[in-house]
N, C-alpha and C positions, 0 to 999 in steps of 0.2 A: 490584432487589429488596433490601429492607432487611435480611433475615436470610439464613441459609445453609441453608434447608430443602432437603432432597433431593427431586428431582423423579423421577417415574416416567418410563418410556420414553414413555408417552402425554403426560405433562406436558411433557417436553422437546420433543416434536413440536409441541404446542400453542404453547409459548413461541416456538419457531422460526417457526411460522406467523405469530404476531403481529409478530415482528421483520421478517419478509419483507414482510408487508402494509404495515407502517409505513414501511419503506424505499421501497416503491413510491409511497406517498402523499406522503412527504417530497420525493421526486424530482419528482413531478408538480406539487405545490402549494406546496412549501416547508414548513419546520418550523412557522412561526408560524400558517399557514393550516390546518394539519392538526390536527384535534381527536381526542381519545381516542375519541369516539363514531364518528368516521370509520374509525378503525383497527379497532375491534371489528366494525363493520358489514362492512368488507371481509373480515375474517377469519371472519365468521359465528358469533361467540361473544357471550356476555353481557358487559356492561360490567364487572360485578363480577369476572369472571375476569381481566380486564386487571390489576386491582390485586392479584391473587394473585401475579402474576409481577413487576410493576413498581410502584414507589412512585408514579410519575407519568410524564408524557410525557418530561420531561427525563432521567429515569433510563433510559428505553427508548432515547432517542437516544444517551446516553453508552454504553450497552451495544452499540449498533450500531457506534459508532466503534471500541470496543475489539475487537469481533468482526472487523471488517475489518482492523484493525491486525494482529491475530494471524494472520489468513489471509494477509495480505501477507508477513509474516515467514516463515511456513511455505513459501510459494511461493518466496521468495528462497533459503531453505535447500535446497529441492529442486533449485533451478537451479544452486547453487554446488557445484563439485567440490572436496571437501576436500583433494585432492592437488594442486590447481592453485596457481599463484603468487598472491600477494595482488592483483596488478594484474589477472590473469585473473579472479579471484573478484569483484573490483569490477565488471568488465565483465559478468560473468554475472548478478550481482545487479541491475545497472542495466537490462539488457534484460528480465529477468523482471518488474521493477517496472513498466516501461512497459506491458508486455502486461497485467499484472494491473489496472492503473488504467484501461486502455482497455476491458477487459471489464466493468468496473463504472463506466463513465463517468458515469451519472446520479448515483450516490452521491457520487463525488468532485467533481462539479460542485456538488452540494448543500453539501459541506464548504467549498468556496471561499466560498460565500455566508455560511455560518454562522461562518466565521472572524471576522467582524466582531461576532458575538454574544459579548459579554464573559463571559457565563455559561458558555460552552463553550471559552473561549480556552485554559485550562490542559489540558483533555482533548485538544483537537486538537493542542496543541504536543507532547504526549508522543510521538506517532508520529514526528514530525520529529526529536525529540531522540534517539530510539532508532536511527533510520536514520543520523543523523549520527555517533553514537557507534560503531556497528558499522563504518561506513565509515572513521572516523578510526583505529580499531585496525588495519584492513587497510592503511591508508596508512602508519602508523607502521612496520608490519612490512615494507612495501615499501621504505621509506626506509632501514631498517637493511640491507636486501639490496642497496641501490644501484640498485633498479629504478624507484623513484619519486623524482622530483626532491626535493631537500632544501629544503622550504619549510614554512610553518606547517601542521601536519596538520589543525587544526580548520578553517582557512579552505579548505584543499583539500577537506575532507569536505563543507563547506557548499556548495562549488561543484558537487560531484557530486549532492548532494541537490537543489540548486536546478535543475540541468539536468533531472533526472527530473521534478520538479514542474512546471517551466515548459513543457517540451516536451509533457508530458501535458496540460497546460492548452491548449496550442496545438492539439493533436489534437482535444480535446473541443469546442473552440470553432470548429473549422473553419478555423483559421489555416493549417493544412497539410492537404493532401488525401492525403499519403503513407499507404500502408498501415501498420498498426500494426507488423507485422513489419519493414517497411522502416525505419520510424522508430526502433524499438527498436535495430536494428542500427546506424543512424546515431549515435544517442546513445551507444551502447556504444563506437563508434570515437572519437567526440568526447571522451569521458571518458578513454579510454586515451591518446590523443594529448596531452591536457591534462596528464596526470599523469606520463607516462613520462619517465624521466631522460634518454633520448636517442631518436633516431629508430629505431635498430636494435632497441632493446627494444620499442618500440611495434610495429614490424613483426613481431617474433617473437610477441608476444601476439595480434595480430590474425590471424596465420596459423593459429591454433588455433580450430576451429569451436566455437561455444557450443552448449549443449544446451538444448532447450526443455522446461521442466518439465511442460508439458501432455502432451508425447509420453511422458515418463517415467511419468506417472500412468496413461496408457492401457496402457503396457507391463505395469504391475504389476497391472492389473485382470483 
């Protein structure tokens, strides 16, 4: 949307409906093959209403990316224990990220395709940059404590982000038939063992169960 107009509760619901319908169609047919008219027909609204909320289809897609990015970050924060050590927090965030991506597999599969679309390259990169920066800060804190091996924090952070992304892709594409909870636990262990300064530290971190943010959300409801 080009301006900052305030939406009513009904307006927010209508906008969310358009975003949801667009996400379904993008996942089914791809971005290029999905037309604005397809989106409004799926949502059951007039075409003019679409342009009340979004400047064009590209603006809607960008908002979808931002929305999923923010949801992922909230999921990571719910999963991370603020009292845990940096290495434990990295493991917690890693497992939560794998589960989140699996639950929204069609959308993340779409992002893999749209990565080659130069029009969205910068928008899609922001999420990776945020994840890398958050992870790098935890790694730097872990290095200062002597719990994470003393190596280039940026490269170590990219390794964590890469593990999450590629294992998520392997799960979506059927390269692994492991359950998502099993895969999340494996990637969490993999990351801990890759980063830990020594085997004893890795064993100590892995001896602490991680918490599932989905269960936390149920407990609060």
